[in-house]
VEXFINU-10806 format. One record per atom (N, C-alpha, C, CB): residue number from 0; atom name; x, y, z. Coordinates in steps of 0.001 Angstrom, whole numbers. Last residue first. Glycine has a CB too. Example, Ala and Ser with C-alpha at 12.3 -4.5 7.8 and 13.67 -1.06 7.14 Angstrom:
NUKE, 1, N, 12850, -2250, 7080
NUKE, 1, CA, 13670, -1060, 7140
NUKE, 1, C, 12900, 30, 7870
NUKE, 1, CB, 14084, -598, 5725
NUKE, 0, N, 13190, -5690, 7800
NUKE, 0, CA, 12300, -4500, 7800
NUKE, 0, C, 13200, -3300, 7800
NUKE, 0, CB, 11308, -4473, 9046
% end
This chain:
NUKE, 140, N, 26970, 119718, -56362
NUKE, 140, CA, 25725, 119772, -56416
NUKE, 140, C, 25585, 120551, -55379
NUKE, 140, CB, 25037, 118625, -56446
NUKE, 139, N, 29152, 118752, -58917
NUKE, 139, CA, 29109, 119493, -57603
NUKE, 139, C, 27420, 119492, -57871
NUKE, 139, CB, 30113, 121214, -57443
NUKE, 138, N, 29924, 115329, -60413
NUKE, 138, CA, 29631, 116302, -60529
NUKE, 138, C, 28717, 117294, -58799
NUKE, 138, CB, 28910, 115961, -61879
NUKE, 137, N, 32262, 112884, -61451
NUKE, 137, CA, 31845, 114009, -60328
NUKE, 137, C, 31578, 115127, -60828
NUKE, 137, CB, 32814, 114341, -59323
NUKE, 136, N, 33723, 111891, -63795
NUKE, 136, CA, 32605, 111916, -63458
NUKE, 136, C, 31552, 112585, -62284
NUKE, 136, CB, 32653, 111011, -63482
NUKE, 135, N, 35456, 109148, -61145
NUKE, 135, CA, 35335, 110281, -62631
NUKE, 135, C, 33970, 110265, -62511
NUKE, 135, CB, 35938, 109745, -64442
NUKE, 134, N, 37745, 108143, -58867
NUKE, 134, CA, 36539, 108237, -59120
NUKE, 134, C, 36079, 109480, -60129
NUKE, 134, CB, 35975, 108261, -57870
NUKE, 133, N, 39661, 105228, -57884
NUKE, 133, CA, 39303, 106351, -59227
NUKE, 133, C, 38362, 106945, -58820
NUKE, 133, CB, 38876, 105845, -60703
NUKE, 132, N, 42509, 104639, -55667
NUKE, 132, CA, 40862, 104777, -56004
NUKE, 132, C, 40873, 105967, -57167
NUKE, 132, CB, 39780, 105331, -54424
NUKE, 131, N, 45084, 102246, -56718
NUKE, 131, CA, 44448, 104196, -56833
NUKE, 131, C, 43329, 103893, -56282
NUKE, 131, CB, 44086, 105188, -58579
NUKE, 130, N, 48312, 101358, -56372
NUKE, 130, CA, 46773, 101001, -55769
NUKE, 130, C, 46096, 102677, -55444
NUKE, 130, CB, 46921, 99839, -53959
NUKE, 129, N, 51089, 99999, -58032
NUKE, 129, CA, 50920, 101508, -57127
NUKE, 129, C, 48648, 101168, -57259
NUKE, 129, CB, 51990, 103761, -58574
NUKE, 128, N, 53551, 97703, -57479
NUKE, 128, CA, 52930, 98058, -58196
NUKE, 128, C, 52273, 99374, -57420
NUKE, 128, CB, 52223, 96993, -58684
NUKE, 127, N, 55071, 95727, -56264
NUKE, 127, CA, 56004, 96931, -56680
NUKE, 127, C, 55151, 98071, -57526
NUKE, 127, CB, 57314, 96331, -57677
NUKE, 126, N, 54479, 93278, -55184
NUKE, 126, CA, 55065, 93658, -56200
NUKE, 126, C, 55821, 94979, -56808
NUKE, 126, CB, 54342, 93400, -56731
NUKE, 125, N, 53299, 94627, -52746
NUKE, 125, CA, 54640, 93967, -52538
NUKE, 125, C, 55425, 93553, -54113
NUKE, 125, CB, 54321, 92489, -51548
NUKE, 124, N, 52224, 98031, -53396
NUKE, 124, CA, 51810, 96428, -53453
NUKE, 124, C, 53195, 95900, -52956
NUKE, 124, CB, 51307, 95728, -55176
NUKE, 123, N, 53543, 100700, -51945
NUKE, 123, CA, 53378, 100522, -53370
NUKE, 123, C, 52865, 98795, -52615
NUKE, 123, CB, 55075, 100856, -54700
NUKE, 122, N, 52095, 103534, -50510
NUKE, 122, CA, 52767, 102095, -49839
NUKE, 122, C, 52181, 101469, -51679
NUKE, 122, CB, 51678, 101125, -47727
NUKE, 121, N, 50282, 105616, -51327
NUKE, 121, CA, 51751, 106061, -51356
NUKE, 121, C, 52522, 104586, -51142
NUKE, 121, CB, 52138, 107308, -50024
NUKE, 120, N, 47695, 105814, -52671
NUKE, 120, CA, 48347, 104954, -52095
NUKE, 120, C, 49734, 105267, -51920
NUKE, 120, CB, 48161, 103897, -52676
NUKE, 119, N, 46155, 108074, -54837
NUKE, 119, CA, 47039, 107244, -54893
NUKE, 119, C, 47799, 106689, -53727
NUKE, 119, CB, 47713, 107698, -55637
NUKE, 118, N, 43134, 108866, -55696
NUKE, 118, CA, 43537, 108673, -54814
NUKE, 118, C, 44588, 107531, -54829
NUKE, 118, CB, 42609, 108636, -54155
NUKE, 117, N, 41686, 111177, -57617
NUKE, 117, CA, 42229, 109790, -57858
NUKE, 117, C, 42988, 109914, -56757
NUKE, 117, CB, 43000, 109390, -59243
NUKE, 116, N, 39320, 112610, -59523
NUKE, 116, CA, 39497, 112646, -58189
NUKE, 116, C, 39976, 111382, -58006
NUKE, 116, CB, 38350, 112996, -57389
NUKE, 115, N, 36767, 114428, -62191
NUKE, 115, CA, 38001, 113561, -61824
NUKE, 115, C, 38964, 113803, -60252
NUKE, 115, CB, 39026, 113861, -63125
NUKE, 114, N, 35887, 116466, -63034
NUKE, 114, CA, 34979, 115741, -62403
NUKE, 114, C, 35458, 114134, -62380
NUKE, 114, CB, 33624, 116010, -63110
NUKE, 113, N, 36901, 119171, -64029
NUKE, 113, CA, 36916, 117907, -64855
NUKE, 113, C, 36106, 116222, -64249
NUKE, 113, CB, 38619, 117716, -65040
NUKE, 112, N, 36401, 121006, -62261
NUKE, 112, CA, 36963, 121315, -63833
NUKE, 112, C, 36595, 119998, -64831
NUKE, 112, CB, 38867, 121538, -63820
NUKE, 111, N, 36466, 119431, -59660
NUKE, 111, CA, 35466, 120914, -59838
NUKE, 111, C, 35548, 121344, -61543
NUKE, 111, CB, 36281, 122525, -58695
NUKE, 110, N, 38453, 117984, -59276
NUKE, 110, CA, 36977, 117592, -59708
NUKE, 110, C, 36233, 118348, -60054
NUKE, 110, CB, 36271, 117072, -58946
NUKE, 109, N, 41255, 117250, -61111
NUKE, 109, CA, 40520, 118576, -60655
NUKE, 109, C, 38833, 118151, -60892
NUKE, 109, CB, 41084, 120108, -61752
NUKE, 108, N, 43998, 115907, -59210
NUKE, 108, CA, 42729, 115766, -59720
NUKE, 108, C, 42611, 117022, -59766
NUKE, 108, CB, 41694, 115007, -59046
NUKE, 107, N, 45161, 113525, -56663
NUKE, 107, CA, 45254, 114294, -57588
NUKE, 107, C, 44179, 114324, -58317
NUKE, 107, CB, 46199, 114096, -58202
NUKE, 106, N, 46714, 112802, -53708
NUKE, 106, CA, 45011, 113005, -54387
NUKE, 106, C, 45283, 113890, -55115
NUKE, 106, CB, 43633, 113472, -53467
NUKE, 105, N, 48403, 110370, -51933
NUKE, 105, CA, 48374, 111348, -52903
NUKE, 105, C, 47053, 111802, -53550
NUKE, 105, CB, 49185, 110922, -53848
NUKE, 104, N, 48324, 109265, -48587
NUKE, 104, CA, 47900, 109155, -50169
NUKE, 104, C, 48229, 110667, -50334
NUKE, 104, CB, 46077, 108620, -50625
NUKE, 103, N, 49253, 107187, -45917
NUKE, 103, CA, 49769, 108550, -46393
NUKE, 103, C, 48845, 108299, -48118
NUKE, 103, CB, 52001, 108685, -46390
NUKE, 102, N, 47877, 106284, -42674
NUKE, 102, CA, 48352, 105822, -44268
NUKE, 102, C, 48567, 107025, -44914
NUKE, 102, CB, 47214, 104931, -45214
NUKE, 101, N, 46798, 106930, -40023
NUKE, 101, CA, 47710, 107058, -40595
NUKE, 101, C, 48658, 106728, -41855
NUKE, 101, CB, 47920, 106955, -39992
NUKE, 100, N, 44532, 106078, -40015
NUKE, 100, CA, 45536, 105303, -39185
NUKE, 100, C, 47040, 105675, -39770
NUKE, 100, CB, 45208, 103591, -39293
NUKE, 99, N, 43369, 108683, -40510
NUKE, 99, CA, 42829, 108046, -39345
NUKE, 99, C, 43966, 107206, -38798
NUKE, 99, CB, 41540, 107193, -39665
NUKE, 98, N, 44870, 109307, -43627
NUKE, 98, CA, 43681, 108841, -42842
NUKE, 98, C, 43935, 108962, -41239
NUKE, 98, CB, 43358, 107283, -43248
NUKE, 97, N, 46286, 111683, -44930
NUKE, 97, CA, 46588, 110719, -44412
NUKE, 97, C, 45554, 110438, -43615
NUKE, 97, CB, 47681, 110775, -43920
NUKE, 96, N, 48080, 113621, -48307
NUKE, 96, CA, 47071, 113098, -47150
NUKE, 96, C, 47416, 111961, -46776
NUKE, 96, CB, 45657, 112964, -47470
NUKE, 95, N, 49087, 116319, -50368
NUKE, 95, CA, 48858, 115204, -49937
NUKE, 95, C, 48427, 114900, -48760
NUKE, 95, CB, 49649, 114687, -50090
NUKE, 94, N, 47216, 117119, -53362
NUKE, 94, CA, 47096, 117213, -51711
NUKE, 94, C, 48022, 115929, -51426
NUKE, 94, CB, 45278, 117051, -50967
NUKE, 93, N, 47155, 119098, -56118
NUKE, 93, CA, 47579, 117345, -55704
NUKE, 93, C, 47215, 117989, -53902
NUKE, 93, CB, 50013, 116533, -56230
NUKE, 92, N, 45613, 120133, -59284
NUKE, 92, CA, 45522, 120575, -57778
NUKE, 92, C, 46064, 118868, -57308
NUKE, 92, CB, 43560, 121250, -57128
NUKE, 91, N, 46443, 121590, -62130
NUKE, 91, CA, 45572, 120047, -61639
NUKE, 91, C, 45983, 120258, -59973
NUKE, 91, CB, 46415, 118093, -62522
NUKE, 90, N, 47015, 123885, -63265
NUKE, 90, CA, 45554, 123521, -63043
NUKE, 90, C, 44924, 122029, -62371
NUKE, 90, CB, 45014, 123631, -64417
NUKE, 89, N, 49847, 123423, -63303
NUKE, 89, CA, 49227, 123607, -64516
NUKE, 89, C, 47346, 123248, -64450
NUKE, 89, CB, 50139, 122552, -65572
NUKE, 88, N, 49988, 122759, -60138
NUKE, 88, CA, 50138, 122498, -60856
NUKE, 88, C, 49781, 122188, -61999
NUKE, 88, CB, 50372, 122269, -60564
NUKE, 87, N, 49912, 122626, -56890
NUKE, 87, CA, 49000, 122889, -58036
NUKE, 87, C, 50007, 123536, -59176
NUKE, 87, CB, 47679, 123967, -57573
NUKE, 86, N, 49660, 121374, -53160
NUKE, 86, CA, 50601, 122052, -54273
NUKE, 86, C, 49608, 122480, -55783
NUKE, 86, CB, 51992, 120733, -54717
NUKE, 85, N, 50097, 121079, -49890
NUKE, 85, CA, 48937, 120671, -51244
NUKE, 85, C, 50170, 121827, -52183
NUKE, 85, CB, 46476, 121423, -51017
NUKE, 84, N, 49882, 118738, -46735
NUKE, 84, CA, 50303, 119490, -47904
NUKE, 84, C, 50147, 119594, -49274
NUKE, 84, CB, 51156, 119420, -47921
NUKE, 83, N, 47539, 116985, -45635
NUKE, 83, CA, 49427, 117381, -45275
NUKE, 83, C, 49733, 118289, -45608
NUKE, 83, CB, 50600, 116684, -45820
NUKE, 82, N, 44815, 116952, -44974
NUKE, 82, CA, 45281, 117753, -45488
NUKE, 82, C, 46865, 117566, -45002
NUKE, 82, CB, 44519, 118916, -45253
NUKE, 81, N, 43265, 113866, -44525
NUKE, 81, CA, 43205, 114991, -43246
NUKE, 81, C, 44104, 115517, -44140
NUKE, 81, CB, 43663, 114707, -41428
NUKE, 80, N, 40164, 112221, -45225
NUKE, 80, CA, 41295, 111800, -45665
NUKE, 80, C, 41522, 113659, -44837
NUKE, 80, CB, 41540, 111159, -47642
NUKE, 79, N, 37893, 108995, -44650
NUKE, 79, CA, 38314, 110852, -44455
NUKE, 79, C, 39786, 110576, -44377
NUKE, 79, CB, 37641, 111907, -42726
NUKE, 78, N, 35679, 106924, -45862
NUKE, 78, CA, 36956, 107341, -45778
NUKE, 78, C, 36989, 108761, -45828
NUKE, 78, CB, 37746, 106772, -46751
NUKE, 77, N, 32908, 104987, -46056
NUKE, 77, CA, 33182, 106336, -45675
NUKE, 77, C, 34605, 106258, -45168
NUKE, 77, CB, 32153, 106910, -44601
NUKE, 76, N, 30392, 102961, -46762
NUKE, 76, CA, 31297, 102878, -46296
NUKE, 76, C, 32042, 104462, -46254
NUKE, 76, CB, 31840, 101795, -46926
NUKE, 75, N, 26834, 101247, -46731
NUKE, 75, CA, 27819, 102310, -46733
NUKE, 75, C, 28989, 102011, -46186
NUKE, 75, CB, 27408, 103390, -46134
NUKE, 74, N, 26121, 97847, -48294
NUKE, 74, CA, 26771, 98563, -47352
NUKE, 74, C, 27098, 100116, -47354
NUKE, 74, CB, 27818, 97949, -47266
NUKE, 73, N, 25930, 96046, -50202
NUKE, 73, CA, 25152, 96959, -49864
NUKE, 73, C, 25345, 98033, -48674
NUKE, 73, CB, 24185, 96319, -49725
NUKE, 72, N, 28690, 94555, -50915
NUKE, 72, CA, 27551, 94344, -49945
NUKE, 72, C, 26168, 95165, -49859
NUKE, 72, CB, 28128, 94504, -48725
NUKE, 71, N, 29692, 96833, -52220
NUKE, 71, CA, 29498, 95656, -52768
NUKE, 71, C, 28109, 94765, -52058
NUKE, 71, CB, 30910, 94945, -52610
NUKE, 70, N, 29310, 99972, -50832
NUKE, 70, CA, 29752, 99242, -50922
NUKE, 70, C, 29226, 97873, -51952
NUKE, 70, CB, 29921, 99275, -49839
NUKE, 69, N, 28178, 103421, -50979
NUKE, 69, CA, 27830, 102078, -51054
NUKE, 69, C, 28796, 100795, -51757
NUKE, 69, CB, 26616, 102194, -51733
NUKE, 68, N, 30702, 106217, -50021
NUKE, 68, CA, 29941, 104904, -50910
NUKE, 68, C, 29153, 103790, -50436
NUKE, 68, CB, 30876, 104143, -51564
NUKE, 67, N, 31826, 109006, -49215
NUKE, 67, CA, 30807, 107714, -48647
NUKE, 67, C, 30478, 107278, -49899
NUKE, 67, CB, 29320, 108068, -47658
NUKE, 66, N, 34965, 110947, -47695
NUKE, 66, CA, 34432, 109686, -49011
NUKE, 66, C, 33411, 108509, -48723
NUKE, 66, CB, 35797, 108733, -49531
NUKE, 65, N, 36101, 114043, -46918
NUKE, 65, CA, 35075, 112810, -46726
NUKE, 65, C, 34350, 112213, -47981
NUKE, 65, CB, 33916, 113263, -45775
NUKE, 64, N, 38935, 115906, -46832
NUKE, 64, CA, 38151, 115216, -47544
NUKE, 64, C, 37182, 113673, -46798
NUKE, 64, CB, 39171, 114916, -48666
NUKE, 63, N, 40066, 119178, -45956
NUKE, 63, CA, 39667, 117662, -45226
NUKE, 63, C, 38630, 116738, -46223
NUKE, 63, CB, 38728, 117974, -43571
NUKE, 62, N, 40873, 121432, -46052
NUKE, 62, CA, 41165, 120619, -46624
NUKE, 62, C, 41436, 118768, -46459
NUKE, 62, CB, 41880, 121277, -46853
NUKE, 61, N, 39733, 123537, -43898
NUKE, 61, CA, 40421, 122675, -43528
NUKE, 61, C, 41276, 121812, -44439
NUKE, 61, CB, 39707, 122103, -42908
NUKE, 60, N, 38170, 124923, -45640
NUKE, 60, CA, 38962, 125774, -45059
NUKE, 60, C, 39904, 124494, -44305
NUKE, 60, CB, 38095, 126978, -44080
NUKE, 59, N, 37154, 123173, -48332
NUKE, 59, CA, 37857, 124134, -48482
NUKE, 59, C, 39118, 124217, -47228
NUKE, 59, CB, 36864, 125259, -48573
NUKE, 58, N, 36363, 120133, -47492
NUKE, 58, CA, 36217, 121345, -46803
NUKE, 58, C, 37310, 122105, -47127
NUKE, 58, CB, 36078, 121212, -45399
NUKE, 57, N, 34055, 118353, -49824
NUKE, 57, CA, 35571, 118688, -49795
NUKE, 57, C, 35614, 120246, -49059
NUKE, 57, CB, 36293, 118685, -51545
NUKE, 56, N, 32934, 115214, -50033
NUKE, 56, CA, 32616, 116605, -49387
NUKE, 56, C, 33839, 116811, -48899
NUKE, 56, CB, 31456, 116733, -48254
NUKE, 55, N, 31303, 112840, -52272
NUKE, 55, CA, 32385, 113369, -51972
NUKE, 55, C, 32068, 115122, -51355
NUKE, 55, CB, 33288, 113166, -53339
NUKE, 54, N, 29519, 110192, -52689
NUKE, 54, CA, 29416, 111346, -52319
NUKE, 54, C, 30809, 112030, -51402
NUKE, 54, CB, 28135, 111277, -51626
NUKE, 53, N, 28580, 107575, -54973
NUKE, 53, CA, 30052, 107944, -54390
NUKE, 53, C, 29192, 109570, -54080
NUKE, 53, CB, 31840, 107831, -55806
NUKE, 52, N, 27560, 104831, -55953
NUKE, 52, CA, 26870, 106234, -55147
NUKE, 52, C, 27515, 106944, -54068
NUKE, 52, CB, 25581, 105910, -54460
NUKE, 51, N, 29543, 102215, -55349
NUKE, 51, CA, 28946, 103074, -56097
NUKE, 51, C, 27822, 104389, -55288
NUKE, 51, CB, 28238, 102079, -57063
NUKE, 50, N, 32715, 100205, -55157
NUKE, 50, CA, 31631, 101189, -54359
NUKE, 50, C, 30563, 102014, -55772
NUKE, 50, CB, 32788, 102690, -53233
NUKE, 49, N, 34658, 99533, -56912
NUKE, 49, CA, 35015, 99111, -55440
NUKE, 49, C, 33767, 99466, -54808
NUKE, 49, CB, 36352, 99882, -54712
NUKE, 48, N, 35248, 97241, -59976
NUKE, 48, CA, 34213, 98385, -59049
NUKE, 48, C, 34513, 98278, -57650
NUKE, 48, CB, 32472, 98087, -59143
NUKE, 47, N, 38633, 97435, -60589
NUKE, 47, CA, 37990, 96832, -60116
NUKE, 47, C, 36905, 97394, -59165
NUKE, 47, CB, 38702, 96128, -59769
NUKE, 46, N, 41453, 96770, -62873
NUKE, 46, CA, 40332, 97634, -62345
NUKE, 46, C, 39248, 96780, -61663
NUKE, 46, CB, 39676, 98477, -63518
NUKE, 45, N, 45190, 96218, -63415
NUKE, 45, CA, 43651, 95561, -63012
NUKE, 45, C, 42658, 96931, -62899
NUKE, 45, CB, 43678, 94579, -61235
NUKE, 44, N, 46961, 97364, -64966
NUKE, 44, CA, 46929, 96063, -64756
NUKE, 44, C, 45593, 95691, -64341
NUKE, 44, CB, 47902, 95680, -63856
NUKE, 43, N, 47639, 100104, -66869
NUKE, 43, CA, 46629, 99421, -65844
NUKE, 43, C, 47052, 98255, -66036
NUKE, 43, CB, 45054, 99524, -66013
NUKE, 42, N, 50831, 101411, -66063
NUKE, 42, CA, 50073, 100823, -67366
NUKE, 42, C, 48728, 100492, -66582
NUKE, 42, CB, 50888, 99300, -68215
NUKE, 41, N, 52910, 102942, -65681
NUKE, 41, CA, 51335, 103451, -65626
NUKE, 41, C, 51078, 103162, -66220
NUKE, 41, CB, 50745, 104449, -65616
NUKE, 40, N, 55171, 101725, -65452
NUKE, 40, CA, 55344, 102287, -66646
NUKE, 40, C, 54007, 103679, -66810
NUKE, 40, CB, 55250, 100907, -67815
NUKE, 39, N, 54742, 100376, -62862
NUKE, 39, CA, 55274, 101739, -63006
NUKE, 39, C, 55950, 102181, -63995
NUKE, 39, CB, 55960, 102025, -62153
NUKE, 38, N, 51310, 99762, -63122
NUKE, 38, CA, 52721, 99365, -62813
NUKE, 38, C, 53874, 100447, -62988
NUKE, 38, CB, 53053, 98203, -63698
NUKE, 37, N, 48180, 99911, -61014
NUKE, 37, CA, 49273, 100239, -62064
NUKE, 37, C, 50123, 99679, -61540
NUKE, 37, CB, 49677, 101584, -62425
NUKE, 36, N, 44698, 99237, -60112
NUKE, 36, CA, 46225, 98637, -60224
NUKE, 36, C, 47035, 99149, -61207
NUKE, 36, CB, 46278, 97197, -60493
NUKE, 35, N, 41925, 100803, -58919
NUKE, 35, CA, 43211, 100397, -60155
NUKE, 35, C, 44620, 99672, -59838
NUKE, 35, CB, 43777, 101811, -60820
NUKE, 34, N, 38861, 100348, -57642
NUKE, 34, CA, 40470, 100223, -57391
NUKE, 34, C, 40726, 100251, -58764
NUKE, 34, CB, 41149, 98812, -56551
NUKE, 33, N, 36498, 103740, -57993
NUKE, 33, CA, 36818, 102076, -58843
NUKE, 33, C, 38495, 101548, -57873
NUKE, 33, CB, 37295, 102428, -61378
NUKE, 32, N, 33254, 104469, -57619
NUKE, 32, CA, 34503, 104255, -57256
NUKE, 32, C, 34906, 103402, -57377
NUKE, 32, CB, 34800, 104420, -56413
NUKE, 31, N, 30150, 105847, -59385
NUKE, 31, CA, 31237, 104551, -58867
NUKE, 31, C, 32194, 104965, -58096
NUKE, 31, CB, 32045, 103791, -59975
NUKE, 30, N, 28883, 108329, -59291
NUKE, 30, CA, 28374, 107219, -59880
NUKE, 30, C, 28725, 105984, -59040
NUKE, 30, CB, 28861, 107128, -61262
NUKE, 29, N, 28867, 110928, -57141
NUKE, 29, CA, 29397, 110133, -58890
NUKE, 29, C, 29248, 108779, -58448
NUKE, 29, CB, 31364, 110398, -59634
NUKE, 28, N, 28674, 114222, -56395
NUKE, 28, CA, 28420, 112555, -56213
NUKE, 28, C, 28946, 112683, -57840
NUKE, 28, CB, 26424, 111724, -55723
NUKE, 27, N, 29927, 116957, -54150
NUKE, 27, CA, 29741, 116143, -55069
NUKE, 27, C, 29505, 114738, -55278
NUKE, 27, CB, 30417, 116336, -55517
NUKE, 26, N, 30106, 119834, -52245
NUKE, 26, CA, 29810, 118319, -52230
NUKE, 26, C, 29715, 118235, -53983
NUKE, 26, CB, 28145, 117808, -51204
NUKE, 25, N, 32445, 121984, -50237
NUKE, 25, CA, 31854, 121718, -51767
NUKE, 25, C, 31417, 120141, -51861
NUKE, 25, CB, 33146, 122063, -53061
NUKE, 24, N, 32533, 124895, -48139
NUKE, 24, CA, 32132, 123414, -48249
NUKE, 24, C, 32239, 122791, -49684
NUKE, 24, CB, 30648, 123252, -47773
NUKE, 23, N, 32926, 127239, -47788
NUKE, 23, CA, 33993, 126505, -47734
NUKE, 23, C, 33865, 125038, -47443
NUKE, 23, CB, 34747, 127067, -46893
NUKE, 22, N, 30245, 128553, -48518
NUKE, 22, CA, 31109, 128363, -49234
NUKE, 22, C, 32765, 127635, -49054
NUKE, 22, CB, 31029, 129430, -49555
NUKE, 21, N, 29014, 128009, -45819
NUKE, 21, CA, 28456, 126973, -46929
NUKE, 21, C, 30091, 127258, -47862
NUKE, 21, CB, 26508, 127590, -47948
NUKE, 20, N, 30428, 129591, -43920
NUKE, 20, CA, 30744, 128463, -43872
NUKE, 20, C, 30190, 127422, -44817
NUKE, 20, CB, 30572, 128226, -42779
NUKE, 19, N, 29695, 131829, -45843
NUKE, 19, CA, 30875, 131821, -45966
NUKE, 19, C, 31123, 130245, -45194
NUKE, 19, CB, 31529, 133217, -45370
NUKE, 18, N, 26627, 131853, -44865
NUKE, 18, CA, 27375, 132019, -46380
NUKE, 18, C, 28627, 131284, -46574
NUKE, 18, CB, 27791, 133530, -46694
NUKE, 17, N, 26819, 132754, -41900
NUKE, 17, CA, 26307, 131266, -42768
NUKE, 17, C, 26409, 130944, -44536
NUKE, 17, CB, 24592, 131175, -42489
NUKE, 16, N, 28263, 135337, -41926
NUKE, 16, CA, 29323, 133885, -41145
NUKE, 16, C, 28344, 132304, -42274
NUKE, 16, CB, 28779, 133663, -38287
NUKE, 15, N, 26425, 136323, -43171
NUKE, 15, CA, 27694, 136620, -43837
NUKE, 15, C, 28245, 135504, -42988
NUKE, 15, CB, 28404, 138234, -43753
NUKE, 14, N, 24163, 136021, -41273
NUKE, 14, CA, 23933, 135373, -42678
NUKE, 14, C, 25536, 135396, -43356
NUKE, 14, CB, 22661, 136395, -43711
NUKE, 13, N, 25162, 137584, -38850
NUKE, 13, CA, 25322, 135976, -39049
NUKE, 13, C, 24900, 135151, -40452
NUKE, 13, CB, 24422, 135328, -37931
NUKE, 12, N, 25558, 139444, -39619
NUKE, 12, CA, 26723, 139159, -39518
NUKE, 12, C, 26107, 137496, -39729
NUKE, 12, CB, 27584, 139790, -38115
NUKE, 11, N, 22591, 140728, -40465
NUKE, 11, CA, 23760, 140678, -41685
NUKE, 11, C, 25062, 139802, -40979
NUKE, 11, CB, 24362, 142529, -42201
NUKE, 10, N, 21692, 140214, -37788
NUKE, 10, CA, 20998, 139777, -38864
NUKE, 10, C, 22271, 139253, -40116
NUKE, 10, CB, 19926, 141118, -39335
NUKE, 9, N, 23124, 142338, -36276
NUKE, 9, CA, 23234, 141111, -36191
NUKE, 9, C, 22798, 139701, -37260
NUKE, 9, CB, 22698, 141128, -35162
NUKE, 8, N, 21962, 144690, -37931
NUKE, 8, CA, 23782, 144329, -37547
NUKE, 8, C, 23640, 142777, -37601
NUKE, 8, CB, 24533, 144938, -35623
NUKE, 7, N, 19849, 144856, -36954
NUKE, 7, CA, 19820, 144514, -38131
NUKE, 7, C, 21451, 143611, -38423
NUKE, 7, CB, 19484, 145933, -38982
NUKE, 6, N, 19452, 144375, -34210
NUKE, 6, CA, 19012, 143378, -34559
NUKE, 6, C, 19670, 143518, -36325
NUKE, 6, CB, 17351, 143322, -34149
NUKE, 5, N, 20797, 147573, -33677
NUKE, 5, CA, 21451, 146277, -33089
NUKE, 5, C, 20912, 144804, -34283
NUKE, 5, CB, 20707, 146068, -31142
NUKE, 4, N, 18648, 148606, -34952
NUKE, 4, CA, 19975, 148657, -35527
NUKE, 4, C, 20637, 147473, -35550
NUKE, 4, CB, 20769, 149530, -34905
NUKE, 3, N, 16757, 148234, -33458
NUKE, 3, CA, 16651, 148036, -34533
NUKE, 3, C, 17368, 147551, -35602
NUKE, 3, CB, 16385, 148701, -34678
NUKE, 2, N, 17705, 149308, -30848
NUKE, 2, CA, 17450, 148100, -31169
NUKE, 2, C, 17362, 147433, -32148
NUKE, 2, CB, 16790, 147904, -30858
NUKE, 1, N, 17646, 151915, -31413
NUKE, 1, CA, 19023, 150907, -31589
NUKE, 1, C, 18745, 149684, -31846
NUKE, 1, CB, 19930, 150761, -30405
NUKE, 0, N, 14954, 152522, -31519
NUKE, 0, CA, 15984, 152826, -33086
NUKE, 0, C, 17639, 151442, -32889
NUKE, 0, CB, 16903, 155377, -32958
% end
């Protein structure tokens, strides 16, 4: 009897931990990712396709984002971003993030509600313009 109770407790605990670990991550798919160049007035100067078959993995616990996509040459590219800070204004989540090389980005959008995800490079171009990666139409899987 004690053995059955112990097995039941272990089973329930394992299932709870497994469910929790699955809830800590969200996966999304989108058709494409674009590079957008924007001036200081917010006007779009250029929009260039950057990749397709995009998958986004967001770890809610560590606030880490991994983006994988098929590049123009047919190979797979990936970008991993790590959270520095977080804010939320009017339902729009904003994350200050960095990559493994130390480059910093502002990540905005509400991918869950609107399917929109924009990664803004903190470093401007030589001409003073802003570079962004834009993902639209993402759906949770």
